[in-house]
C-alpha positions as CSV (number, residue, x, y, z in Angstrom):
1,M,19.6,-26.8,98.9
2,G,17.5,-28.5,96.5
3,K,15.7,-29.1,93.1
4,I,12.1,-27.9,91.8
5,L,10.0,-28.9,88.9
6,I,7.8,-26.0,87.7
7,I,4.7,-27.7,85.6
8,G,3.2,-24.8,83.4
9,A,4.9,-22.1,81.2
10,G,2.0,-19.7,80.9
11,G,2.4,-15.9,82.5
12,V,2.3,-17.4,86.2
13,G,4.7,-20.1,85.4
14,Q,7.2,-17.5,84.0
15,V,6.7,-15.6,87.4
16,V,7.5,-18.6,89.3
17,T,10.8,-19.6,87.3
18,H,12.2,-16.0,87.5
19,K,11.6,-15.9,91.1
20,C,13.0,-19.1,92.1
21,S,16.0,-18.3,90.1
22,Q,16.7,-15.5,92.2
23,V,16.9,-17.7,95.2
24,P,19.7,-19.9,94.4
25,E,20.7,-20.6,97.8
26,V,17.1,-22.5,98.2
27,F,16.8,-23.4,94.2
28,E,19.5,-24.9,93.4
29,D,18.2,-26.6,90.4
30,I,15.3,-25.8,88.3
31,C,13.3,-27.7,85.6
32,L,10.3,-26.0,83.7
33,A,8.2,-28.5,82.1
34,S,5.1,-27.9,79.7
35,R,3.0,-29.3,76.9
36,T,4.6,-26.8,74.5
37,L,8.6,-27.0,74.9
38,S,8.9,-23.9,72.8
39,K,7.3,-21.7,75.4
40,C,9.5,-23.3,78.5
41,E,12.9,-22.4,76.1
42,N,11.5,-18.7,75.5
43,I,11.4,-18.3,79.3
44,A,14.8,-20.1,79.9
45,K,16.3,-17.6,77.5
46,Q,15.0,-14.9,80.0
47,I,16.7,-16.3,82.8
48,K,20.3,-15.0,84.0
49,R,21.2,-18.6,85.2
50,P,21.1,-21.9,83.4
51,I,17.6,-24.1,83.7
52,H,16.5,-27.4,82.6
53,T,13.4,-27.4,80.3
54,A,11.2,-30.6,79.6
55,Q,8.0,-31.1,77.4
56,V,5.4,-33.0,79.3
57,D,1.5,-33.8,79.1
58,A,0.5,-33.3,82.5
59,D,-2.5,-35.3,81.9
60,N,-0.5,-38.2,81.8
61,V,0.3,-39.5,85.0
62,P,3.0,-42.3,83.8
63,A,4.7,-39.3,81.7
64,L,4.8,-37.4,84.6
65,V,6.4,-39.9,86.9
66,K,9.1,-40.4,84.0
67,L,9.9,-36.6,84.2
68,I,9.8,-36.8,87.9
69,N,12.1,-39.6,88.2
70,S,14.9,-38.5,85.9
71,F,15.0,-34.8,87.7
72,M,14.4,-35.9,91.1
73,P,13.0,-32.9,92.5
74,Q,12.1,-32.2,96.4
75,V,8.9,-29.9,95.2
76,I,6.5,-29.6,92.3
77,V,4.9,-26.5,91.7
78,N,1.8,-26.9,89.4
79,V,1.0,-23.9,87.6
80,A,-0.7,-26.0,84.7
81,L,-4.4,-26.0,84.5
82,P,-6.7,-26.5,87.3
83,Y,-8.0,-29.6,85.3
84,Q,-4.3,-31.2,85.9
85,D,-4.0,-31.0,89.5
86,L,-5.3,-34.5,90.6
87,T,-3.0,-36.3,87.9
88,I,0.1,-34.4,88.9
89,M,-1.1,-35.0,92.7
90,E,-1.0,-38.6,91.6
91,A,2.4,-38.2,90.2
92,C,3.6,-37.1,93.4
93,L,2.0,-40.0,95.2
94,E,3.9,-42.4,93.2
95,T,7.6,-40.5,93.3
96,G,7.1,-39.2,97.0
97,V,7.5,-35.5,96.0
98,H,6.0,-32.6,97.7
99,Y,3.2,-30.8,95.8
100,V,2.2,-27.2,95.4
101,D,-0.6,-25.3,93.5
102,T,-2.1,-22.2,93.1
103,A,-6.1,-23.0,92.1
104,N,-8.4,-25.9,93.4
105,Y,-9.1,-28.8,91.0
106,E,-12.5,-28.3,88.7
107,P,-13.5,-30.8,86.3
108,R,-13.5,-29.7,82.5
109,D,-17.0,-30.0,81.9
110,E,-18.5,-28.3,84.9
111,A,-17.3,-25.0,86.6
112,R,-17.5,-26.0,89.8
113,F,-14.7,-25.0,92.6
114,C,-14.5,-27.5,95.1
115,Y,-11.6,-28.8,97.3
116,K,-13.4,-32.2,98.0
117,W,-11.6,-34.1,95.3
118,Q,-8.0,-33.0,96.5
119,W,-9.2,-32.9,100.3
120,N,-9.7,-36.7,99.3
121,F,-6.2,-37.5,98.8
122,H,-5.5,-36.1,102.3
123,E,-4.8,-39.7,104.0
124,R,-2.6,-40.7,100.9
125,F,-0.5,-38.1,101.2
126,K,-0.2,-38.8,105.1
127,K,0.9,-42.1,104.5
128,A,3.2,-41.2,102.0
129,G,4.8,-38.8,104.2
130,I,4.6,-35.9,101.7
131,I,3.0,-32.4,102.0
132,A,0.4,-31.2,99.5
133,L,0.0,-27.4,99.6
134,L,-3.1,-26.5,98.0
135,G,-3.7,-22.7,96.7
136,S,-0.6,-21.0,97.0
137,G,-1.4,-18.1,95.0
138,F,-2.5,-14.8,96.0
139,D,-6.4,-15.5,96.2
140,P,-6.4,-18.2,97.1
141,G,-3.0,-18.3,98.8
142,V,-2.1,-14.9,100.7
143,T,-5.6,-14.2,101.5
144,N,-5.6,-17.4,103.5
145,V,-2.6,-16.6,104.9
146,F,-3.5,-12.7,105.5
147,T,-6.7,-14.1,107.5
148,A,-4.6,-16.8,109.7
149,Y,-2.2,-13.7,110.4
150,A,-5.0,-11.6,111.7
151,L,-6.5,-14.3,113.8
152,K,-3.0,-14.8,115.4
153,H,-1.8,-11.2,115.8
154,H,-5.1,-9.4,116.0
155,F,-8.3,-11.1,117.0
156,D,-9.1,-13.7,119.4
157,E,-11.9,-14.8,117.3
158,I,-12.9,-13.6,113.7
159,N,-16.5,-13.0,112.7
160,E,-16.6,-11.7,109.2
161,L,-14.4,-11.8,106.3
162,D,-14.0,-9.6,103.3
163,I,-11.8,-10.6,100.4
164,I,-11.7,-7.7,98.0
165,D,-9.5,-8.1,94.6
166,V,-9.2,-4.8,92.6
167,N,-7.2,-4.8,89.6
168,G,-6.7,-0.8,88.5
169,G,-4.5,-1.6,85.6
170,N,-5.2,-0.9,81.8
171,H,-4.0,-2.8,78.8
172,G,-5.5,-0.8,76.1
173,H,-7.3,-3.9,74.5
174,P,-11.2,-3.9,73.9
175,F,-11.7,-7.2,76.1
176,A,-9.3,-9.3,77.6
177,T,-8.4,-11.4,80.5
178,N,-5.7,-11.0,83.0
179,F,-5.0,-14.9,83.3
180,N,-6.2,-18.1,81.7
181,P,-9.6,-16.6,79.8
182,E,-10.9,-20.1,79.8
183,I,-10.6,-20.5,83.5
184,N,-11.2,-16.7,84.2
185,I,-14.6,-16.5,82.2
186,R,-15.6,-19.8,84.0
187,E,-14.8,-18.3,87.4
188,I,-16.6,-15.2,86.9
189,T,-19.8,-16.5,85.2
190,A,-20.0,-19.2,88.1
191,M,-23.0,-18.7,90.6
192,C,-22.0,-16.9,93.6
193,R,-22.0,-18.3,97.0
194,H,-20.9,-16.5,100.4
195,W,-21.1,-17.8,103.8
196,E,-23.7,-16.7,106.2
197,N,-24.8,-18.0,109.7
198,G,-23.4,-21.5,109.2
199,S,-24.0,-22.4,105.4
200,F,-23.3,-21.1,101.5
201,I,-26.2,-18.8,100.3
202,E,-26.4,-19.1,96.5
203,T,-27.1,-15.8,94.3
204,P,-26.7,-15.1,90.6
205,P,-23.2,-13.9,89.8
206,M,-21.7,-10.4,90.3
207,S,-25.8,-9.7,91.6
208,L,-24.0,-7.7,94.5
209,S,-21.7,-4.8,93.9
210,R,-20.5,-1.7,95.8
211,K,-18.0,0.8,95.8
212,F,-14.6,0.3,97.3
213,D,-11.8,3.2,98.2
214,C,-8.5,1.5,97.8
215,P,-6.0,2.9,100.0
216,E,-2.7,5.3,98.5
217,N,-4.6,6.9,96.2
218,I,-5.2,4.0,94.2
219,G,-8.9,5.2,93.3
220,T,-12.6,4.3,94.1
221,F,-13.7,0.8,92.0
222,N,-17.0,-0.9,91.7
223,I,-16.3,-4.5,93.2
224,Y,-18.9,-7.5,92.7
225,R,-19.4,-10.4,94.7
226,L,-18.5,-14.0,93.3
227,Y,-17.8,-17.2,94.8
228,H,-14.1,-18.1,94.9
229,E,-12.7,-21.3,96.2
230,E,-11.1,-20.1,99.6
231,L,-13.9,-19.3,101.1
232,E,-14.8,-22.9,101.4
233,S,-11.6,-23.8,103.1
234,L,-11.4,-20.3,105.3
235,V,-15.0,-21.0,107.0
236,K,-13.6,-24.7,107.3
237,H,-10.9,-24.1,109.2
238,I,-11.7,-21.2,110.9
239,P,-15.4,-22.0,112.5
240,T,-15.8,-18.8,114.0
241,I,-16.4,-16.7,110.9
242,K,-20.3,-16.2,110.4
243,K,-20.0,-14.1,107.3
244,A,-17.6,-14.4,104.2
245,Q,-17.8,-13.0,101.0
246,F,-15.3,-12.6,98.1
247,W,-15.5,-9.3,95.8
248,M,-13.8,-8.5,92.5
249,S,-13.4,-5.3,90.6
250,F,-14.7,-5.1,86.8
251,S,-14.9,-2.3,84.5
252,E,-18.2,-1.3,82.9
253,N,-16.4,-2.3,79.7
254,Y,-15.4,-5.5,80.6
255,L,-19.0,-6.1,81.9
256,K,-20.6,-5.1,78.7
257,H,-18.7,-7.3,76.4
258,L,-18.9,-10.3,79.1
259,E,-22.5,-10.0,78.6
260,V,-23.1,-9.7,75.1
261,L,-20.4,-13.1,74.9
262,E,-22.6,-14.8,77.1
263,N,-26.0,-13.5,75.3
264,V,-24.6,-15.2,72.2
265,G,-23.6,-18.4,73.9
266,M,-19.5,-17.6,73.5
267,T,-18.9,-18.5,76.8
268,S,-20.5,-21.8,77.3
269,I,-19.0,-25.2,78.0
270,E,-21.1,-27.2,76.6
271,P,-19.9,-28.6,73.0
272,V,-21.4,-27.6,70.1
273,K,-21.5,-28.9,66.4
274,F,-19.8,-27.0,64.0
275,N,-18.9,-27.9,60.6
276,G,-19.6,-31.9,61.7
277,I,-17.0,-31.3,64.5
278,D,-17.6,-30.8,68.3
279,I,-16.2,-27.6,69.5
280,I,-16.2,-25.8,73.0
281,P,-17.5,-22.2,72.8
282,L,-15.3,-20.7,75.6
283,Q,-12.4,-22.7,74.3
284,F,-12.8,-21.2,70.6
285,L,-13.3,-17.6,72.4
286,K,-10.0,-18.6,74.4
287,A,-8.2,-19.1,70.8
288,L,-9.4,-15.5,70.2
289,L,-8.5,-13.7,72.8
290,P,-5.0,-12.1,73.5
291,D,-2.9,-14.4,75.6
292,P,-2.5,-13.2,78.9
293,A,1.4,-13.6,79.0
294,S,1.3,-11.1,76.0
295,L,-0.4,-8.2,78.1
296,G,2.7,-7.2,80.5
297,S,4.1,-4.7,78.3
298,R,1.1,-2.7,77.6
299,T,-0.7,-2.7,80.8
300,K,-0.4,0.1,83.4
301,G,-1.8,0.9,87.0
302,K,-1.7,-1.0,90.0
303,T,-3.6,-3.9,91.8
304,C,-4.7,-3.7,95.4
305,I,-5.8,-7.1,97.1
306,G,-6.6,-7.5,100.5
307,C,-9.0,-8.8,103.4
308,T,-10.9,-6.6,105.6
309,V,-11.5,-8.9,108.8
310,K,-13.7,-7.9,111.6
311,G,-13.9,-9.8,114.9
312,I,-13.4,-9.9,118.8
313,K,-10.0,-8.8,120.8
314,S,-10.2,-9.0,124.7
315,G,-13.6,-8.6,124.5
316,N,-13.8,-5.6,122.0
317,K,-15.0,-5.7,118.5
318,K,-12.3,-4.7,116.1
319,E,-11.7,-4.1,112.4
320,Y,-8.6,-4.5,110.7
321,Y,-7.4,-4.4,107.0
322,I,-4.7,-5.7,105.5
323,Y,-3.5,-5.8,101.8
324,N,-0.8,-5.4,99.3
325,I,-0.7,-3.2,96.4
326,C,1.4,-3.9,93.1
327,D,2.4,-2.0,90.2
328,H,2.1,-3.7,86.4
329,E,4.4,-1.7,85.2
330,E,7.1,-2.6,87.7
331,C,6.4,-6.3,87.5
332,Y,6.8,-6.2,84.0
333,R,10.5,-4.6,84.2
334,E,11.3,-7.4,87.0
335,V,10.0,-10.5,85.5
336,Q,8.3,-9.6,82.1
337,S,5.0,-10.3,83.0
338,Q,1.9,-7.9,84.5
339,A,0.7,-8.1,88.2
340,I,-1.5,-10.5,88.0
341,S,0.9,-13.3,87.0
342,Y,3.0,-11.5,89.2
343,T,0.8,-11.7,92.6
344,T,0.0,-15.2,91.7
345,G,3.6,-16.3,90.9
346,V,5.6,-15.1,93.9
347,P,3.4,-16.8,96.3
348,A,3.8,-20.5,94.8
349,M,7.5,-19.8,94.8
350,I,7.2,-18.8,98.6
351,G,5.2,-21.6,99.3
352,A,7.6,-24.1,97.5
353,M,10.2,-22.3,99.7
354,M,8.7,-22.5,102.9
355,I,8.6,-26.6,102.2
356,M,12.1,-26.5,101.1
357,K,13.6,-24.8,103.9
358,G,11.4,-26.9,106.5
359,L,9.6,-23.9,107.5
360,W,6.4,-25.8,106.8
361,K,6.1,-29.5,107.3
362,G,3.1,-31.7,107.7
363,D,2.2,-34.9,106.1
364,G,-0.9,-34.7,104.3
365,V,-2.8,-32.3,102.4
366,F,-3.2,-28.8,103.8
367,N,-4.8,-25.1,102.7
368,M,-2.6,-22.3,103.5
369,E,-4.3,-21.2,106.8
370,Q,-3.8,-24.2,108.5
371,L,0.4,-23.5,108.8
372,D,2.1,-20.8,110.4
373,P,1.5,-17.3,108.6
374,D,4.8,-15.8,110.2
375,P,7.5,-17.1,107.9
376,F,5.4,-16.5,104.8
377,M,4.7,-12.7,105.9
378,D,8.3,-12.1,106.1
379,A,8.8,-13.9,103.0
380,L,6.2,-11.5,101.0
381,N,8.0,-8.2,102.2
382,K,11.5,-10.0,101.1
383,H,10.3,-11.1,97.6
384,G,8.2,-8.1,96.2
385,L,4.6,-8.3,97.6
386,P,5.2,-6.1,100.7
387,W,1.9,-5.6,102.8
388,K,0.3,-3.2,105.1
389,E,-2.4,-3.0,107.5
390,I,-4.8,-0.8,109.0
391,V,-6.4,-1.1,112.5
392,R,-9.9,0.6,112.9
């Protein structure tokens, strides 16, 4: 059907490449590119069909344009760093190629989750006649589609939304992050914001917690309220939502390590002088922590990610829970990555598939909940992320 260019060769890039290779009738030709060519080559060795690899600096628009023009893909999947979203979008505009990412842009010098920068591209993408699909991971991504599916099939209006992300996995390290340490720690140490009665309310990160019982005997976990980017788009596109919150599970061990690192300044993104050189403490910490791509073979347990939705149907109050459970060990057997990378990489592939097959169309910049959820939901069941629902 066409060509796909994947930019980023971390754990998620590995999953996207594996999953695209499993659908040759859609992704006839695959190119995996990264700043570090050897990472691409190592992933290519895992794939059972030939793929192209390339070296590219995703901060460099001319270099990106040169690669795109040489490979000529229909879609680009950006699983590089969120700092690089805008340069890759610029390259897509210059070459007329559709764009997919899994996380919103944020500047390097500020831990700020905001869609404004990417939404500002809407008129340019519309004029170019191409689509930019934002946040096609799990959260954001699948959680947005879950919410749209709930609205389409179960509610006349949604009033409350809780997105709950539980990782019941254990990798055996004293302290490690399940995806890019720099992005992960920036995310969870940022000020919390939740939506209530028409505005965002700011509170200290993880200052509110509660217990959550996962279905299917996964267990009971402490979940903590954080800010996550999908809240911004969901309350914009589903204006009946009066309250929206995002929750994530953490172990006491993880939180204690994080508290110590914060107290000594190791999570800071402000430069400090060391032996006459400016260094970013969080980037130095990232170099010391295990590479998330190395966690796959040693992580056991399951994730449980889903949405609790409350609203009105036919004049009556209704509560609905939709979720996916993913097994770390099963993911590793399939694609040599743990479930955090898997749950992000599979939806990235599906988002690209929706565009390649013409099931999702549009000129401009779109979030996932703006498009028909049904074909995406069907693809989740077929490609490794089956979902279940509970109506209360």
